N, C-alpha and C positions, 0 to 999 in steps of 0.2 A: 614429342609433344606431351606425352604422359608425364615425363619427368618435370616439365615446366608446371604442369597442373599440380603435381605433388608439392613442389617447392612453394607455389603460390598459396596452397592450403596450409602449409607449415608456417609461412609468414603470417597468414591470417590468424592461425591458432595462437601464435606467440603474441600477436597484437591483442587478442581477446584476453589472454592471461595477464599481460602486463597492464592493459587498460583497466581490468578489474582491480588489480592491485592499487592502481593510482586512485581509484574511487574511494579508497579507505580514508582519505584525508580531504577536507574541503578545499585546501589550496591546490591540490593536484587533480581534483575530481573532473573539472572541465576538460583538461588536457587528456585525462584518461578516457573520457567519453569520446573525444575526437579520435584518439588512437584506435579505440575499439571500432569506431565507425569506419575508419580507413581500412582496418582489417576486414570488415564485412564487405566493403567495396571491392577489395582484392579478391575475396572469395566469390563474389557475384560475377566479376569480370572473368575470372578463371573458369567458372562454370559455364557461362554463356558463350564465351568466345573460344575457349580452348577445350572444354570438356564435353560439349554437346553439339548437336546439329539442330537446335531449336530455330523456330521461325522468328527472325529478328523483328519483323513487322509487328507481330503480336506482342513481343516483349516490349517494343517501343511504345505501343498503345497502353500496355499495362503500366509501364513506368510513368507515362504522362498522366494517367488517371490517378495513380498513387501519389505522384508529386503534387497534383492539384489538391487532393484531399488532405495530404499532410501539411501543405502550406496554409490551407484554410484553417485547420485546427491550431496550427502554431500561432497564427495571427489572432484568432478569435477566442481561443480558450484562455480563461483567466487562471491565475494561480490557485484560486479557491476551487476551481473545477479540475485541477490537475489529477486528484485521485480518481475522478470518473474517467478521465482520459487514460490513465494508467490501467484501470480496469478493462477498458475497451481494448487497449493494446495487448493485454494478456489474453483476452478472448480471441482476438484476431490471430495471435501467435499460435494458440492451441488449434483454432480452426484451420489454419494453413497446414499444420502438421497432419491433421486428420484428412484434409483433402489430398495431400501428397500420398499418404498411406492408402487412401481409397483408390487413387489412380493406379498405384502400383499393384493393388489387389486385382483390379479389373484387367490390367495388362497381363498379369501373371496367369489369371484364369483363362484368358482368351488364347494365350500362347501354349497352353498345356496340350499335350498329345491326348487323344481319346483314351479314357480309362485310367488316367493319372490324376493326381491331386497335388496341391501346393505342399512344399516341405513343411515339417512341423515347426522349424525355426521361423519360416516366413509367416506362418499362421499366427504364431505367438507374437512376433514383432508387429504385425499389422493390427492384431487385436488390441495390444497394449497401446499402440500409437493412436488408433481410433478412439479407444476408451478414454485415455487421458486427455487427448486433444479435444474431443467433443464435449466432455464434461467441463473442461476448462472454458470452452467457448460459451456454453449456456450458463455456467456458474458465474463467469465474469460479467455477463450482461445482467444477471440477477443482482450482483454486487453493484453494478452501475446504476440499476434502478433504485436500489436502496440509498445509495449516495446522492442521487439526483432528486430523491423524494417521490419518484414515480411508483415505488413500492414501499409499503410500511417498513420502517426501520426496526420495528419490534420483531422478535423471533416468531416465525410461523411454525407451530408444532401441532402434531396430532398423535393420538395413541397408536403405537406400533410402527412409528416412523422409521426407527432404526432397523426393525425386523424387515420392513419393506425394502429398505436399502440393501440389506443382506440377501434377500430373495432375488432382487434385480441383479446383483453381482453374480449370484449362483446361476441364474438363467443365462447371463452373458458367457459365463465359463462353459456351460453346456452348448450354447450356440457356436462358440469358437471350436469346440470339439467336433461339432456336426458340420463344419464348413466343407470337408471333403465330400459329404453326402448331399447337402442341400445348397452348397455354393452361395450364390448371391442373396438368397433368402435369409440364410443364417447371418450373413454380413449386415443386412438391413436391420435385423433384430438387434445386433450389437450396436449399430449406429443409433437407432431410436432409443434404446434403453440407456445408452451413455448420455444422450442429451437429457433424458428425464432425470438420471442420477445427478447430473450437474446441478439441476434446479433444486432437487431435494436436499443436496448437501449444503447449499448456501442459504435457503430460505429460513432454516431454524437458527441462523446466526444473527444476533442483534447488531444495531449500529455501533455499539461500544467496541465491538471487535472487528470493525471494518479494516483498521490498519493491518491486523494480523491476516485477515482474509486476502487482502490485496497481495501481501508478500507471499502467502501460501499459493495463490493462483499463479503468481509469477513463477514460482518454483515448478508448478504443474506444467506451465507452458514450456519450460526448459526440458522437463522430463519427456514431454510429448515429442519435442524436437529430437531428443536423443534416441527415442524409440523409432522415430522415422528414419534416423540415420542408420539404425540396424536394418531397416527395410531396404534402404537404398544401397547398402554396402554389398548386396548380392548382385546388383546390376552395375553400379558405379562406385567401386571401393573408395576412391579418393574423396568424392563428394560425400559419401556416407560417413567416412571417418571424420571429415571436417564438421559435419552436422552433429555427430556424436560428441565431439569435443566441445563445440559451442553450446549444445543443449545441456551437457553435463555441468558446465560452468554456471549456466543460468539456474539450473535445477538445484545445484549444491548451494550457491550463494543465496538463492531465494529461501531455501530451507534454513540456512544459518540465520538469515535475517528474521525469519519467522520465530525461531527459537529465542532470539534476542528480544523480540517484541513480547513473546510470552513471558520471558523473565521479567521484563519491564512491568508486567501486570501481575507477576507472581502467580501465574496460572499455567497449567499444562496445556499442550496442544489439544488433547482429547477433550479437556474441559471447555476450551474455546469452541470447538466444533460441535460438541454435544451439550454444552452447558446452558444454552439459550439465555444468556445474560441480556437483560434489557427488556424483558417482558413485564408482566404485572408484578411489581415489586412491593414487598411489605418490609417494614423495619422490624428489628428484633422485638419491639414492643407491640407489633401487630397493627400499628396505625402510624400515619405520617406525623412526623415531629413538627411542631410549630416553631418558627424562628422569628425573633424580633430584630428587624433590620434597622440600620441608621442610614438614612439617605442624605448625602452631602452634595453641595454644588461644587463646580470646578474652582470657584474662588476660594472656598474653604479648603479644598484639596491642595490648591497651590500654596497656601500658607503652611501646610504640613510638609510639603516638599521643600519649601524654602528653609525650614528649620532642620531638615534631615542632612546627614552627611554620607550615609551609605544606602543606596537604593538598588533593589533587585527587581527587574522586570520579568514577569511570567507571561509569555505569549500563549494564546490558545486559539481555538478555531474562530472565535469571535473576531479576533484581530485579522485573521485571514479573510473572513467574509467582508469586513469593512475595508480591506486593502489599506490597512493603517501602518504598514511597515515603515513607510517613509516618514510618517508623522511621529512615530515612536523614536525614530532615529533623530529627528529634530529636537524632540524633548530631551533625549539623552545627551546630545551635543551641548544643549544650553546648560544642563545641569553640570556636565563635566567642566565647562568653562568657568563655572562658579566654584570649582574645586571639589565637587562631590564625586564619589565613586559610584559608578553605575555598572551593573552586571545583568546578564540575561540568563534565566534558568530554563533549560530545555529538558522537558520530560520525554522519555523515549517513545511514548505513544501520544504525544500532544498532536493535535490536528487530526487529519483523517487518512494519513498515509505515513509510512516511515520516512523520517527526515523532512516532513512538511515544513516545520518551523525553521529549520536550518536553511532550507532553500529560500523561504520567504524573507528571512532577515538578511541573507546574503544578497538578495535582490536590491536591498536598500544600502548595500555596501557597509554593513555593520561589521566591524573587525571580528575575525574568527576567534581571537583569544578572549573576547568578552562573552562568548557563548559557552556556558558551563553546563555539563550534564548533571544528572540527578545526584550521583555520589559526590561530585566535586562541589556542588553548590549548597547542598543541604546543611552542612556545618556553618555556612555563612549566614543563615537566617537568624541564628540566635543573637547576633550583634548587629542585625539589620534594622535601620530606622524605619524604612518604608518598603513594603513589598507591593508592587503594582501588578495586579492580576488582570489581564486583558482578555476576557472571553474564555478563560479556562474554567473547567468545572470539576470533572471527576478526578483529575490529576492533582487537585489541591484539597480534596475532601477528607477531613480528618476521620471520617467514619471508616476509612480504610484501615485505620489503626485501632479503632475502638469498638465498632459495631459488628459483632460476629454474624449478625443476621443480614448484613449488607452484601450485595453481590460483588462489591469491589473490596471486601475485607481481605487484608493481606497484600493488596497491591501497593508497591512502593509509591509514595507520593512526595511531592515537593512540600517541605515543612514550612509553608508560608505563615501558618498560624503562630509560629514561634517568633515572628518579627514583632517589633514594637507596635507598628501600625500596619494593617493590611487594607489597601484601597482596591476595591473590586469593581471593575467596569463590566456591566452586562446590559443588554438591551431590555431583557425581561427577567423574571424569576423562574423561567423554564428550567427544567432539569437538563443534565448533559446526556451523552449517548447511552449511559448505563441506566437512565431512567430513575435515578435516585436524587433526593433533595440534598443539597450541600449544607451541612450544619455550620460550616465556616461563616456563612453569611450572617449568622446571629451572634457570633463571638463578640466579646466586649471590645476587642482591639480591631474589629473589622468595621469598615464603612463602605457603603455602596455609592457609586456614581453612575447613574443609569444613562443610557444613550448609546448611539453608534460609536464604536471605538475611535474611528478617524475624527468624527466631529468633536468628540469629547477631548481628544488629545490636542486638536487645533485650538479649542477654547482654553484648555489648560495651559498651553504654551503662551497664549495671549495674556492670561491672568498672571503667569509667572513673570513675564516681562514688565508688568505694571507694578510689581512689588518693589 
């Protein structure tokens, strides 16, 4: 029986690895996700039916509850709310790891002979699992609150904040060292301070950095799972090894994605975590710059499109909020039928989670080959007739190149300002996640078309058809 369990876990691990590889390209990503899901199903079946003597009734009840909740979210959650959902999933993953480690701690302490204490390896494994899992849980729900607007998206900071975090970490290390003496009391100290540390690590991070935070917390959830695997390996080696492999894959891929996101903003991870970008911002001149905007109607914008030959569409969070991906596809199809070239410029941190724009546009069946990343599309703007910016802000702000006092200075941006004409669609003149004004709006070659992205595009298409 044990050999069958080991084989099942091996198959599951291979499925995880190959499924992750397939996620590297949009055309194979869906099949990769399915393959990894099948691997997880194999691991669950092997654990429940072959590797343990768990109560199947309780498992069935838990599966039924989980399936109902999962189906509810899958049906009700819109694409614009996907970042919040991912944040919740990260939190639940970390919380599950912490719960398993807690159960193993209680079981280990109850089964110890009088006068003995848990092994050093078990103490370290449980402490790390509870620490990372619990801070991922609380931190993820703070991120959820920021994304949902329940908590301010501005950084929440106070004097001595990092010193306090260091003191909390030191206290937890001492509490772990004192587990053989104080047992469950030391464990509760670690649990409580881990939850507090998760909150303190996320509240000073502004809304502009939420894509990085999401991928970082995803990495944390994988690390917590791997640590829990080290806890389980002492009682169930096969299950522990499978969890170590799965958790390590999630942790490593999440960290790689985090580094890619940081590179996309030209910032280091410590700067994202401790930089508090998005708070009270001042320009290098010490006061807000005034921009003179030119507001156009969709009829006037349609005439500009009619005369253009090369068009680059820049999707942003405003497009996602309006659910305008299908409308923009209809505009692009109409323009292409008239012999015009249409491309899509995708910034690595556009939207509110990694890959947000890619997923959104794929939902509208926009061909993958038309989606161009920053390095590929930037040279195209110089001979572009019209750049259509739909709800994007910080990722097209020229201040990133020129204003050393700006919090986004040095961040690679889409060079839409080099186009012959820039048509910018926004509902209001509000700033983006970084909290800074976009000087692009006042450029001579920029015009604004205000309104909801979907409504504007529908009206624009109607006006184009009348020309």
